[in-house]
mmCIF file of the N, C-alpha and C atoms, coordinates in Angstrom:
data_MODEL
# 
_entry.id   MODEL 
# 
loop_
_atom_site.group_PDB 
_atom_site.id 
_atom_site.type_symbol 
_atom_site.label_atom_id 
_atom_site.label_alt_id 
_atom_site.label_comp_id 
_atom_site.label_asym_id 
_atom_site.label_entity_id 
_atom_site.label_seq_id 
_atom_site.pdbx_PDB_ins_code 
_atom_site.Cartn_x 
_atom_site.Cartn_y 
_atom_site.Cartn_z 
_atom_site.occupancy 
_atom_site.B_iso_or_equiv 
_atom_site.pdbx_formal_charge 
_atom_site.auth_seq_id 
_atom_site.auth_comp_id 
_atom_site.auth_asym_id 
_atom_site.auth_atom_id 
_atom_site.pdbx_PDB_model_num 
ATOM 1   N N  . MET A 1 1  ? 28.368 163.292 84.445 1.00 0.00 ? 1  MET A N  1 
ATOM 2   C CA . MET A 1 1  ? 28.117 162.324 83.390 1.00 0.00 ? 1  MET A CA 1 
ATOM 3   C C  . MET A 1 1  ? 27.512 163.061 82.195 1.00 0.00 ? 1  MET A C  1 
ATOM 4   N N  . SER A 1 2  ? 28.139 162.941 81.045 1.00 0.00 ? 2  SER A N  1 
ATOM 5   C CA . SER A 1 2  ? 27.654 163.670 79.870 1.00 0.00 ? 2  SER A CA 1 
ATOM 6   C C  . SER A 1 2  ? 26.591 162.849 79.144 1.00 0.00 ? 2  SER A C  1 
ATOM 7   N N  . GLY A 1 3  ? 25.915 163.474 78.190 1.00 0.00 ? 3  GLY A N  1 
ATOM 8   C CA . GLY A 1 3  ? 24.862 162.802 77.436 1.00 0.00 ? 3  GLY A CA 1 
ATOM 9   C C  . GLY A 1 3  ? 25.370 161.687 76.551 1.00 0.00 ? 3  GLY A C  1 
ATOM 10  N N  . SER A 1 4  ? 26.656 161.708 76.199 1.00 0.00 ? 4  SER A N  1 
ATOM 11  C CA . SER A 1 4  ? 27.200 160.674 75.315 1.00 0.00 ? 4  SER A CA 1 
ATOM 12  C C  . SER A 1 4  ? 27.585 159.407 76.072 1.00 0.00 ? 4  SER A C  1 
ATOM 13  N N  . GLU A 1 5  ? 27.625 159.495 77.390 1.00 0.00 ? 5  GLU A N  1 
ATOM 14  C CA . GLU A 1 5  ? 27.979 158.315 78.173 1.00 0.00 ? 5  GLU A CA 1 
ATOM 15  C C  . GLU A 1 5  ? 26.759 157.413 78.317 1.00 0.00 ? 5  GLU A C  1 
ATOM 16  N N  . LEU A 1 6  ? 26.988 156.129 78.268 1.00 0.00 ? 6  LEU A N  1 
ATOM 17  C CA . LEU A 1 6  ? 25.900 155.172 78.396 1.00 0.00 ? 6  LEU A CA 1 
ATOM 18  C C  . LEU A 1 6  ? 25.767 154.733 79.844 1.00 0.00 ? 6  LEU A C  1 
ATOM 19  N N  . THR A 1 7  ? 24.553 154.524 80.246 1.00 0.00 ? 7  THR A N  1 
ATOM 20  C CA . THR A 1 7  ? 24.328 153.989 81.585 1.00 0.00 ? 7  THR A CA 1 
ATOM 21  C C  . THR A 1 7  ? 24.525 152.484 81.540 1.00 0.00 ? 7  THR A C  1 
ATOM 22  N N  . LEU A 1 8  ? 24.714 151.898 82.695 1.00 0.00 ? 8  LEU A N  1 
ATOM 23  C CA . LEU A 1 8  ? 24.873 150.448 82.766 1.00 0.00 ? 8  LEU A CA 1 
ATOM 24  C C  . LEU A 1 8  ? 23.640 149.752 82.207 1.00 0.00 ? 8  LEU A C  1 
ATOM 25  N N  . GLY A 1 9  ? 22.474 150.300 82.509 1.00 0.00 ? 9  GLY A N  1 
ATOM 26  C CA . GLY A 1 9  ? 21.233 149.717 81.993 1.00 0.00 ? 9  GLY A CA 1 
ATOM 27  C C  . GLY A 1 9  ? 21.181 149.737 80.472 1.00 0.00 ? 9  GLY A C  1 
ATOM 28  N N  . ALA A 1 10 ? 21.633 150.839 79.871 1.00 0.00 ? 10 ALA A N  1 
ATOM 29  C CA . ALA A 1 10 ? 21.630 150.944 78.408 1.00 0.00 ? 10 ALA A CA 1 
ATOM 30  C C  . ALA A 1 10 ? 22.614 149.958 77.792 1.00 0.00 ? 10 ALA A C  1 
ATOM 31  N N  . VAL A 1 11 ? 23.775 149.814 78.423 1.00 0.00 ? 11 VAL A N  1 
ATOM 32  C CA . VAL A 1 11 ? 24.771 148.858 77.919 1.00 0.00 ? 11 VAL A CA 1 
ATOM 33  C C  . VAL A 1 11 ? 24.219 147.446 78.006 1.00 0.00 ? 11 VAL A C  1 
ATOM 34  N N  . LEU A 1 12 ? 23.604 147.111 79.140 1.00 0.00 ? 12 LEU A N  1 
ATOM 35  C CA . LEU A 1 12 ? 23.035 145.769 79.306 1.00 0.00 ? 12 LEU A CA 1 
ATOM 36  C C  . LEU A 1 12 ? 21.913 145.512 78.302 1.00 0.00 ? 12 LEU A C  1 
ATOM 37  N N  . ALA A 1 13 ? 21.082 146.518 78.046 1.00 0.00 ? 13 ALA A N  1 
ATOM 38  C CA . ALA A 1 13 ? 20.007 146.370 77.062 1.00 0.00 ? 13 ALA A CA 1 
ATOM 39  C C  . ALA A 1 13 ? 20.585 146.144 75.672 1.00 0.00 ? 13 ALA A C  1 
ATOM 40  N N  . HIS A 1 14 ? 21.633 146.877 75.353 1.00 0.00 ? 14 HIS A N  1 
ATOM 41  C CA . HIS A 1 14 ? 22.282 146.710 74.045 1.00 0.00 ? 14 HIS A CA 1 
ATOM 42  C C  . HIS A 1 14 ? 22.875 145.306 73.913 1.00 0.00 ? 14 HIS A C  1 
ATOM 43  N N  . LEU A 1 15 ? 23.524 144.853 74.968 1.00 0.00 ? 15 LEU A N  1 
ATOM 44  C CA . LEU A 1 15 ? 24.115 143.506 74.937 1.00 0.00 ? 15 LEU A CA 1 
ATOM 45  C C  . LEU A 1 15 ? 23.036 142.431 74.821 1.00 0.00 ? 15 LEU A C  1 
ATOM 46  N N  . GLU A 1 16 ? 21.914 142.650 75.490 1.00 0.00 ? 16 GLU A N  1 
ATOM 47  C CA . GLU A 1 16 ? 20.809 141.691 75.406 1.00 0.00 ? 16 GLU A CA 1 
ATOM 48  C C  . GLU A 1 16 ? 20.272 141.616 73.976 1.00 0.00 ? 16 GLU A C  1 
ATOM 49  N N  . GLU A 1 17 ? 20.146 142.762 73.336 1.00 0.00 ? 17 GLU A N  1 
ATOM 50  C CA . GLU A 1 17 ? 19.685 142.794 71.940 1.00 0.00 ? 17 GLU A CA 1 
ATOM 51  C C  . GLU A 1 17 ? 20.680 142.080 71.028 1.00 0.00 ? 17 GLU A C  1 
ATOM 52  N N  . GLN A 1 18 ? 21.962 142.324 71.229 1.00 0.00 ? 18 GLN A N  1 
ATOM 53  C CA . GLN A 1 18 ? 22.986 141.631 70.435 1.00 0.00 ? 18 GLN A CA 1 
ATOM 54  C C  . GLN A 1 18 ? 22.896 140.123 70.643 1.00 0.00 ? 18 GLN A C  1 
ATOM 55  N N  . GLU A 1 19 ? 22.685 139.725 71.882 1.00 0.00 ? 19 GLU A N  1 
ATOM 56  C CA . GLU A 1 19 ? 22.588 138.302 72.200 1.00 0.00 ? 19 GLU A CA 1 
ATOM 57  C C  . GLU A 1 19 ? 21.407 137.666 71.464 1.00 0.00 ? 19 GLU A C  1 
ATOM 58  N N  . ARG A 1 20 ? 20.261 138.351 71.442 1.00 0.00 ? 20 ARG A N  1 
ATOM 59  C CA . ARG A 1 20 ? 19.085 137.832 70.722 1.00 0.00 ? 20 ARG A CA 1 
ATOM 60  C C  . ARG A 1 20 ? 19.367 137.718 69.220 1.00 0.00 ? 20 ARG A C  1 
ATOM 61  N N  . GLU A 1 21 ? 19.998 138.746 68.651 1.00 0.00 ? 21 GLU A N  1 
ATOM 62  C CA . GLU A 1 21 ? 20.312 138.724 67.220 1.00 0.00 ? 21 GLU A CA 1 
ATOM 63  C C  . GLU A 1 21 ? 21.272 137.585 66.880 1.00 0.00 ? 21 GLU A C  1 
ATOM 64  N N  . ILE A 1 22 ? 22.281 137.403 67.703 1.00 0.00 ? 22 ILE A N  1 
ATOM 65  C CA . ILE A 1 22 ? 23.256 136.333 67.458 1.00 0.00 ? 22 ILE A CA 1 
ATOM 66  C C  . ILE A 1 22 ? 22.589 134.972 67.587 1.00 0.00 ? 22 ILE A C  1 
ATOM 67  N N  . ALA A 1 23 ? 21.714 134.818 68.579 1.00 0.00 ? 23 ALA A N  1 
ATOM 68  C CA . ALA A 1 23 ? 21.003 133.550 68.754 1.00 0.00 ? 23 ALA A CA 1 
ATOM 69  C C  . ALA A 1 23 ? 20.125 133.256 67.537 1.00 0.00 ? 23 ALA A C  1 
ATOM 70  N N  . ALA A 1 24 ? 19.470 134.282 67.004 1.00 0.00 ? 24 ALA A N  1 
ATOM 71  C CA . ALA A 1 24 ? 18.629 134.097 65.814 1.00 0.00 ? 24 ALA A CA 1 
ATOM 72  C C  . ALA A 1 24 ? 19.481 133.715 64.606 1.00 0.00 ? 24 ALA A C  1 
ATOM 73  N N  . GLN A 1 25 ? 20.625 134.360 64.448 1.00 0.00 ? 25 GLN A N  1 
ATOM 74  C CA . GLN A 1 25 ? 21.525 134.020 63.339 1.00 0.00 ? 25 GLN A CA 1 
ATOM 75  C C  . GLN A 1 25 ? 22.052 132.598 63.484 1.00 0.00 ? 25 GLN A C  1 
ATOM 76  N N  . ALA A 1 26 ? 22.374 132.214 64.708 1.00 0.00 ? 26 ALA A N  1 
ATOM 77  C CA . ALA A 1 26 ? 22.871 130.855 64.943 1.00 0.00 ? 26 ALA A CA 1 
ATOM 78  C C  . ALA A 1 26 ? 21.793 129.830 64.602 1.00 0.00 ? 26 ALA A C  1 
ATOM 79  N N  . GLU A 1 27 ? 20.556 130.108 64.983 1.00 0.00 ? 27 GLU A N  1 
ATOM 80  C CA . GLU A 1 27 ? 19.463 129.181 64.690 1.00 0.00 ? 27 GLU A CA 1 
ATOM 81  C C  . GLU A 1 27 ? 19.237 129.074 63.182 1.00 0.00 ? 27 GLU A C  1 
ATOM 82  N N  . ALA A 1 28 ? 19.270 130.195 62.487 1.00 0.00 ? 28 ALA A N  1 
ATOM 83  C CA . ALA A 1 28 ? 19.110 130.175 61.031 1.00 0.00 ? 28 ALA A CA 1 
ATOM 84  C C  . ALA A 1 28 ? 20.248 129.391 60.381 1.00 0.00 ? 28 ALA A C  1 
ATOM 85  N N  . THR A 1 29 ? 21.448 129.555 60.891 1.00 0.00 ? 29 THR A N  1 
ATOM 86  C CA . THR A 1 29 ? 22.601 128.828 60.353 1.00 0.00 ? 29 THR A CA 1 
ATOM 87  C C  . THR A 1 29 ? 22.459 127.336 60.605 1.00 0.00 ? 29 THR A C  1 
ATOM 88  N N  . ARG A 1 30 ? 21.974 126.966 61.792 1.00 0.00 ? 30 ARG A N  1 
ATOM 89  C CA . ARG A 1 30 ? 21.734 125.541 62.072 1.00 0.00 ? 30 ARG A CA 1 
ATOM 90  C C  . ARG A 1 30 ? 20.725 124.954 61.079 1.00 0.00 ? 30 ARG A C  1 
ATOM 91  N N  . GLY A 1 31 ? 19.688 125.725 60.771 1.00 0.00 ? 31 GLY A N  1 
ATOM 92  C CA . GLY A 1 31 ? 18.701 125.264 59.794 1.00 0.00 ? 31 GLY A CA 1 
ATOM 93  C C  . GLY A 1 31 ? 19.321 125.072 58.422 1.00 0.00 ? 31 GLY A C  1 
ATOM 94  N N  . ARG A 1 32 ? 20.149 126.001 58.018 1.00 0.00 ? 32 ARG A N  1 
ATOM 95  C CA . ARG A 1 32 ? 20.822 125.905 56.709 1.00 0.00 ? 32 ARG A CA 1 
ATOM 96  C C  . ARG A 1 32 ? 21.769 124.712 56.678 1.00 0.00 ? 32 ARG A C  1 
ATOM 97  N N  . ILE A 1 33 ? 22.481 124.487 57.795 1.00 0.00 ? 33 ILE A N  1 
ATOM 98  C CA . ILE A 1 33 ? 23.381 123.332 57.876 1.00 0.00 ? 33 ILE A CA 1 
ATOM 99  C C  . ILE A 1 33 ? 22.583 122.039 57.741 1.00 0.00 ? 33 ILE A C  1 
ATOM 100 N N  . ALA A 1 34 ? 21.409 121.979 58.364 1.00 0.00 ? 34 ALA A N  1 
ATOM 101 C CA . ALA A 1 34 ? 20.565 120.784 58.253 1.00 0.00 ? 34 ALA A CA 1 
ATOM 102 C C  . ALA A 1 34 ? 20.139 120.563 56.801 1.00 0.00 ? 34 ALA A C  1 
ATOM 103 N N  . GLU A 1 35 ? 19.762 121.644 56.110 1.00 0.00 ? 35 GLU A N  1 
ATOM 104 C CA . GLU A 1 35 ? 19.387 121.533 54.693 1.00 0.00 ? 35 GLU A CA 1 
ATOM 105 C C  . GLU A 1 35 ? 20.565 121.044 53.856 1.00 0.00 ? 35 GLU A C  1 
ATOM 106 N N  . LEU A 1 36 ? 21.728 121.631 54.070 1.00 0.00 ? 36 LEU A N  1 
ATOM 107 C CA . LEU A 1 36 ? 22.911 121.240 53.299 1.00 0.00 ? 36 LEU A CA 1 
ATOM 108 C C  . LEU A 1 36 ? 23.330 119.805 53.610 1.00 0.00 ? 36 LEU A C  1 
ATOM 109 N N  . THR A 1 37 ? 23.179 119.392 54.861 1.00 0.00 ? 37 THR A N  1 
ATOM 110 C CA . THR A 1 37 ? 23.508 118.021 55.239 1.00 0.00 ? 37 THR A CA 1 
ATOM 111 C C  . THR A 1 37 ? 22.595 117.046 54.507 1.00 0.00 ? 37 THR A C  1 
ATOM 112 N N  . ALA A 1 38 ? 21.309 117.363 54.428 1.00 0.00 ? 38 ALA A N  1 
ATOM 113 C CA . ALA A 1 38 ? 20.368 116.505 53.705 1.00 0.00 ? 38 ALA A CA 1 
ATOM 114 C C  . ALA A 1 38 ? 20.731 116.442 52.222 1.00 0.00 ? 38 ALA A C  1 
ATOM 115 N N  . GLN A 1 39 ? 21.088 117.576 51.634 1.00 0.00 ? 39 GLN A N  1 
ATOM 116 C CA . GLN A 1 39 ? 21.494 117.587 50.225 1.00 0.00 ? 39 GLN A CA 1 
ATOM 117 C C  . GLN A 1 39 ? 22.751 116.754 50.020 1.00 0.00 ? 39 GLN A C  1 
ATOM 118 N N  . LEU A 1 40 ? 23.701 116.894 50.904 1.00 0.00 ? 40 LEU A N  1 
ATOM 119 C CA . LEU A 1 40 ? 24.950 116.146 50.797 1.00 0.00 ? 40 LEU A CA 1 
ATOM 120 C C  . LEU A 1 40 ? 24.696 114.647 50.903 1.00 0.00 ? 40 LEU A C  1 
ATOM 121 N N  . GLU A 1 41 ? 23.827 114.250 51.826 1.00 0.00 ? 41 GLU A N  1 
ATOM 122 C CA . GLU A 1 41 ? 23.493 112.831 51.957 1.00 0.00 ? 41 GLU A CA 1 
ATOM 123 C C  . GLU A 1 41 ? 22.855 112.303 50.672 1.00 0.00 ? 41 GLU A C  1 
ATOM 124 N N  . GLU A 1 42 ? 22.001 113.097 50.053 1.00 0.00 ? 42 GLU A N  1 
ATOM 125 C CA . GLU A 1 42 ? 21.370 112.685 48.794 1.00 0.00 ? 42 GLU A CA 1 
ATOM 126 C C  . GLU A 1 42 ? 22.407 112.574 47.678 1.00 0.00 ? 42 GLU A C  1 
ATOM 127 N N  . PHE A 1 43 ? 23.313 113.528 47.588 1.00 0.00 ? 43 PHE A N  1 
ATOM 128 C CA . PHE A 1 43 ? 24.383 113.446 46.589 1.00 0.00 ? 43 PHE A CA 1 
ATOM 129 C C  . PHE A 1 43 ? 25.226 112.193 46.804 1.00 0.00 ? 43 PHE A C  1 
ATOM 130 N N  . ASP A 1 44 ? 25.556 111.909 48.050 1.00 0.00 ? 44 ASP A N  1 
ATOM 131 C CA . ASP A 1 44 ? 26.340 110.707 48.354 1.00 0.00 ? 44 ASP A CA 1 
ATOM 132 C C  . ASP A 1 44 ? 25.593 109.442 47.942 1.00 0.00 ? 44 ASP A C  1 
ATOM 133 N N  . ARG A 1 45 ? 24.275 109.411 48.216 1.00 0.00 ? 45 ARG A N  1 
ATOM 134 C CA . ARG A 1 45 ? 23.465 108.239 47.863 1.00 0.00 ? 45 ARG A CA 1 
ATOM 135 C C  . ARG A 1 45 ? 23.438 108.037 46.345 1.00 0.00 ? 45 ARG A C  1 
ATOM 136 N N  . VAL A 1 46 ? 23.202 109.104 45.607 1.00 0.00 ? 46 VAL A N  1 
ATOM 137 C CA . VAL A 1 46 ? 23.144 109.014 44.146 1.00 0.00 ? 46 VAL A CA 1 
ATOM 138 C C  . VAL A 1 46 ? 24.513 108.647 43.583 1.00 0.00 ? 46 VAL A C  1 
ATOM 139 N N  . ALA A 1 47 ? 25.571 109.216 44.118 1.00 0.00 ? 47 ALA A N  1 
ATOM 140 C CA . ALA A 1 47 ? 26.924 108.886 43.656 1.00 0.00 ? 47 ALA A CA 1 
ATOM 141 C C  . ALA A 1 47 ? 27.211 107.402 43.873 1.00 0.00 ? 47 ALA A C  1 
ATOM 142 N N  . GLU A 1 48 ? 26.764 106.864 44.996 1.00 0.00 ? 48 GLU A N  1 
ATOM 143 C CA . GLU A 1 48 ? 26.962 105.436 45.261 1.00 0.00 ? 48 GLU A CA 1 
ATOM 144 C C  . GLU A 1 48 ? 26.182 104.587 44.256 1.00 0.00 ? 48 GLU A C  1 
ATOM 145 N N  . GLU A 1 49 ? 24.964 104.998 43.919 1.00 0.00 ? 49 GLU A N  1 
ATOM 146 C CA . GLU A 1 49 ? 24.179 104.271 42.915 1.00 0.00 ? 49 GLU A CA 1 
ATOM 147 C C  . GLU A 1 49 ? 24.886 104.287 41.563 1.00 0.00 ? 49 GLU A C  1 
ATOM 148 N N  . VAL A 1 50 ? 25.412 105.433 41.168 1.00 0.00 ? 50 VAL A N  1 
ATOM 149 C CA . VAL A 1 50 ? 26.134 105.540 39.897 1.00 0.00 ? 50 VAL A CA 1 
ATOM 150 C C  . VAL A 1 50 ? 27.374 104.649 39.928 1.00 0.00 ? 50 VAL A C  1 
ATOM 151 N N  . HIS A 1 51 ? 28.075 104.645 41.050 1.00 0.00 ? 51 HIS A N  1 
ATOM 152 C CA . HIS A 1 51 ? 29.269 103.807 41.188 1.00 0.00 ? 51 HIS A CA 1 
ATOM 153 C C  . HIS A 1 51 ? 28.903 102.323 41.040 1.00 0.00 ? 51 HIS A C  1 
ATOM 154 N N  . ILE A 1 52 ? 27.831 101.909 41.689 1.00 0.00 ? 52 ILE A N  1 
ATOM 155 C CA . ILE A 1 52 ? 27.405 100.503 41.601 1.00 0.00 ? 52 ILE A CA 1 
ATOM 156 C C  . ILE A 1 52 ? 27.003 100.163 40.171 1.00 0.00 ? 52 ILE A C  1 
ATOM 157 N N  . THR A 1 53 ? 26.278 101.057 39.509 1.00 0.00 ? 53 THR A N  1 
ATOM 158 C CA . THR A 1 53 ? 25.870 100.818 38.120 1.00 0.00 ? 53 THR A CA 1 
ATOM 159 C C  . THR A 1 53 ? 27.091 100.687 37.220 1.00 0.00 ? 53 THR A C  1 
ATOM 160 N N  . ARG A 1 54 ? 28.039 101.579 37.382 1.00 0.00 ? 54 ARG A N  1 
ATOM 161 C CA . ARG A 1 54 ? 29.270 101.532 36.577 1.00 0.00 ? 54 ARG A CA 1 
ATOM 162 C C  . ARG A 1 54 ? 30.018 100.229 36.822 1.00 0.00 ? 54 ARG A C  1 
ATOM 163 N N  . LYS A 1 55 ? 30.143 99.850  38.082 1.00 0.00 ? 55 LYS A N  1 
ATOM 164 C CA . LYS A 1 55 ? 30.847 98.623  38.441 1.00 0.00 ? 55 LYS A CA 1 
ATOM 165 C C  . LYS A 1 55 ? 30.135 97.401  37.850 1.00 0.00 ? 55 LYS A C  1 
ATOM 166 N N  . THR A 1 56 ? 28.811 97.406  37.893 1.00 0.00 ? 56 THR A N  1 
ATOM 167 C CA . THR A 1 56 ? 28.032 96.303  37.327 1.00 0.00 ? 56 THR A CA 1 
ATOM 168 C C  . THR A 1 56 ? 28.233 96.215  35.821 1.00 0.00 ? 56 THR A C  1 
ATOM 169 N N  . LEU A 1 57 ? 28.197 97.358  35.144 1.00 0.00 ? 57 LEU A N  1 
ATOM 170 C CA . LEU A 1 57 ? 28.381 97.355  33.691 1.00 0.00 ? 57 LEU A CA 1 
ATOM 171 C C  . LEU A 1 57 ? 29.782 96.889  33.305 1.00 0.00 ? 57 LEU A C  1 
ATOM 172 N N  . LEU A 1 58 ? 30.778 97.257  34.086 1.00 0.00 ? 58 LEU A N  1 
ATOM 173 C CA . LEU A 1 58 ? 32.142 96.816  33.794 1.00 0.00 ? 58 LEU A CA 1 
ATOM 174 C C  . LEU A 1 58 ? 32.308 95.312  34.005 1.00 0.00 ? 58 LEU A C  1 
ATOM 175 N N  . ALA A 1 59 ? 31.488 94.731  34.853 1.00 0.00 ? 59 ALA A N  1 
ATOM 176 C CA . ALA A 1 59 ? 31.584 93.299  35.134 1.00 0.00 ? 59 ALA A CA 1 
ATOM 177 C C  . ALA A 1 59 ? 30.873 92.448  34.084 1.00 0.00 ? 59 ALA A C  1 
ATOM 178 N N  . LEU A 1 60 ? 30.045 93.055  33.257 1.00 0.00 ? 60 LEU A N  1 
ATOM 179 C CA . LEU A 1 60 ? 29.342 92.289  32.221 1.00 0.00 ? 60 LEU A CA 1 
ATOM 180 C C  . LEU A 1 60 ? 30.339 91.826  31.164 1.00 0.00 ? 60 LEU A C  1 
ATOM 181 N N  . PRO A 1 61 ? 30.087 90.654  30.590 1.00 0.00 ? 61 PRO A N  1 
ATOM 182 C CA . PRO A 1 61 ? 30.985 90.202  29.522 1.00 0.00 ? 61 PRO A CA 1 
ATOM 183 C C  . PRO A 1 61 ? 30.829 91.100  28.297 1.00 0.00 ? 61 PRO A C  1 
ATOM 184 N N  . ASP A 1 62 ? 31.913 91.213  27.550 1.00 0.00 ? 62 ASP A N  1 
ATOM 185 C CA . ASP A 1 62 ? 31.859 91.992  26.320 1.00 0.00 ? 62 ASP A CA 1 
ATOM 186 C C  . ASP A 1 62 ? 30.892 91.313  25.361 1.00 0.00 ? 62 ASP A C  1 
ATOM 187 N N  . PRO A 1 63 ? 30.040 92.092  24.728 1.00 0.00 ? 63 PRO A N  1 
ATOM 188 C CA . PRO A 1 63 ? 29.118 91.472  23.765 1.00 0.00 ? 63 PRO A CA 1 
ATOM 189 C C  . PRO A 1 63 ? 29.906 90.984  22.544 1.00 0.00 ? 63 PRO A C  1 
ATOM 190 N N  . SER A 1 64 ? 29.444 89.867  22.015 1.00 0.00 ? 64 SER A N  1 
ATOM 191 C CA . SER A 1 64 ? 30.124 89.357  20.817 1.00 0.00 ? 64 SER A CA 1 
ATOM 192 C C  . SER A 1 64 ? 29.749 90.251  19.637 1.00 0.00 ? 64 SER A C  1 
ATOM 193 N N  . PRO A 1 65 ? 30.679 90.398  18.699 1.00 0.00 ? 65 PRO A N  1 
ATOM 194 C CA . PRO A 1 65 ? 30.374 91.250  17.541 1.00 0.00 ? 65 PRO A CA 1 
ATOM 195 C C  . PRO A 1 65 ? 29.214 90.635  16.752 1.00 0.00 ? 65 PRO A C  1 
ATOM 196 N N  . PRO A 1 66 ? 28.410 91.470  16.141 1.00 0.00 ? 66 PRO A N  1 
ATOM 197 C CA . PRO A 1 66 ? 27.272 90.935  15.379 1.00 0.00 ? 66 PRO A CA 1 
ATOM 198 C C  . PRO A 1 66 ? 27.768 90.121  14.184 1.00 0.00 ? 66 PRO A C  1 
ATOM 199 N N  . THR A 1 67 ? 27.055 89.059  13.912 1.00 0.00 ? 67 THR A N  1 
ATOM 200 C CA . THR A 1 67 ? 27.413 88.235  12.748 1.00 0.00 ? 67 THR A CA 1 
ATOM 201 C C  . THR A 1 67 ? 26.676 88.774  11.532 1.00 0.00 ? 67 THR A C  1 
ATOM 202 N N  . LEU A 1 68 ? 27.415 88.869  10.447 1.00 0.00 ? 68 LEU A N  1 
ATOM 203 C CA . LEU A 1 68 ? 26.826 89.365  9.212  1.00 0.00 ? 68 LEU A CA 1 
ATOM 204 C C  . LEU A 1 68 ? 26.162 88.199  8.485  1.00 0.00 ? 68 LEU A C  1 
ATOM 205 N N  . PRO A 1 69 ? 25.005 88.439  7.911  1.00 0.00 ? 69 PRO A N  1 
ATOM 206 C CA . PRO A 1 69 ? 24.342 87.357  7.159  1.00 0.00 ? 69 PRO A CA 1 
ATOM 207 C C  . PRO A 1 69 ? 25.173 86.981  5.928  1.00 0.00 ? 69 PRO A C  1 
ATOM 208 N N  . ALA A 1 70 ? 25.128 85.702  5.600  1.00 0.00 ? 70 ALA A N  1 
ATOM 209 C CA . ALA A 1 70 ? 25.870 85.217  4.425  1.00 0.00 ? 70 ALA A CA 1 
ATOM 210 C C  . ALA A 1 70 ? 25.234 85.791  3.167  1.00 0.00 ? 70 ALA A C  1 
ATOM 211 N N  . ALA A 1 71 ? 26.071 86.216  2.261  1.00 0.00 ? 71 ALA A N  1 
ATOM 212 C CA . ALA A 1 71 ? 25.570 86.809  1.024  1.00 0.00 ? 71 ALA A CA 1 
ATOM 213 C C  . ALA A 1 71 ? 25.451 85.803  -0.069 1.00 0.00 ? 71 ALA A C  1 
# 
């Protein structure tokens, strides 16, 4: 067995380290997804408010033109 060959223990240790790193990345990604989901929900809520406001304004009767005072 040469010095460049890895022992089973070394391979398992390396795989364990990779597993920990991947788990940490996955957890960080889950956190980011939660943040983005909250932002998306807020955007959806505000967009719905704007839609309702626009719809309400369109339903209002047209204002009558101003009357000019008699000269």
